[in-house]
N, C-alpha and C positions, 0 to 999 in steps of 0.2 A: 193664440191657443194652440192651435196644430202645427203651430211652427215647434214651439216648445213642447208638445206632445210627442210630435218626429224626432225628436232630438233625446229627450231620454230615455225613449223607443230604443233608440239606434244605440244609448249607451248601456242599457242592458241587455244586447244583443251582440255587444263585442266582447273577445275573450275574455276569461277569467281570471284577474290578477289576483294568486293566491301571495305572492311573495312579490318584490321586485325582479328576481330571479327567478319565477317559475308563473307559467300561464300556462293557462286551460285554453285550448283552443276551442273556439266557439263551435267549431263543427265536430267535436267530442261530446258536445252536451245534446241533448234533446228534452225539448220540454212541451206539454201540453196542457192547453186550457180547458175546462173542462165546468159544467155547473155546479157550484158551490151547495153544501146544504147549510141547514140552519138559519137565521131570523135575516132578512134582509126585503120582506114582503115581494115584490113583482119582480125586482131589481135578480131575486136569487132563478126566479122563473126564466127568465129572457138573457140574462148576461153571464157569460163563461169566463169566472172572474178567479177560481182555483185553478192552481198552478200546480204541477206534477212534474219535476226538475229529474232527469234522467243522469248518470253519469256513469259508463260502461270504463271503470278505472282499469279493469284487466287487460283491454284493449289498447291503454291508453301509452302513449310516444315517449309524454313527457315525463310517467313516473318512474323512479328505480324501484325492482322488484321487492326492495328492503321496504320502501315507502307503501309498495301495494299491499305486502303481508300489515304492516299496521293498519293499513284503512281497512282490510279484510277484517281484521278483530276488531275496529272501533265500530265498524260499520255493520257487524253481523245480525241485527235485529231490524237494518234498513234497507237490505238488500230483496230484488225484488226475484222471480222464478229464473231470470236469466243471469241473475247475478249481478245485476246493476244498482249503484244504489239508487234510492229512492228518496227523495225530497219532497212532501209536498205542504202548499202555504195556501190557506186563506182566511189570513189572518185581519185583510183589506178587503174592501169591495171591488177595490182597482185593480185589474190583472197586470200590470205593469210594477208594482208595491209589490203583489205577491212573489211575482217572479224575482224582483232585485230580494226579496225577504229568502226564496229558497235558493239562490246563487248566493246569499253570503254566508248562510249555514251550511251550505257546501265549502265555500271556503274556509270556513272555521276549521270543520271536520278537516279537511285536507292540511291545516296548517297545523293542526294535533298529530297528526299521520307523518308529519315531518321531522319531529321532533325524536330522534334517536335520544331510547331511556340511557338512562344512567346505568353502568352495571355494576352489579352489586357483588362489593366484596365481603365475602365470609370474614367476622372478626370472632376475636377471643375475648373473652374477659382477663384481664392484668390478672395479678398473684393480689395486688392489694383488694379491687376488687370483689376477691373470691373472702377476703379475710372479712372484709367489711359485711358482705352479705352472710357470713356465717355468724359472725360477733352480732348483728341484727337479729339471727335466728335465735341465738341464747339468751338473748334480752328478750324477746318475745316471749321464747319456752319457761322463762324465771318470772315472767310477768304472769302467765296464764298458772303455773306450779303454786304462787303465793294466792292464787285468789280458789282452788282447789280447797276440800274441806278435810279437814286432818280427822282420820278414824280417832275414836275413843276406846283407849283399853281400861277396861273396869275390870 
């Protein structure tokens, strides 16, 4: 049992692989275990199972400036006072599973920041589309005109 726990602990403490060509070194990740809140009975009072994972992406050597800009925008509500991305996980009563959850969420966020948004090209409606729109407006206007009350000239 202890050997499998050590193996899973070592696996969680490896470098964070976001994509095959991008790996965040473990030294750039800082995590702290603290006591969780909520139900759990005596376990909550004794065990520090809640995990706070921080990543200082501004100082990261593996991310480009454009990725850092997109990450800053995506994580604007997750930044701590020092500007690091903060993930808190207390999903389970197990510290390793909470750490794995926080690392997975960080990996997902960095993966989203890696996607370069498609540049929007301004387009104009074609002449045919303009004609159809005006024709549709005339049809609607005529329909409403036919519903109007007629004035009586006595």
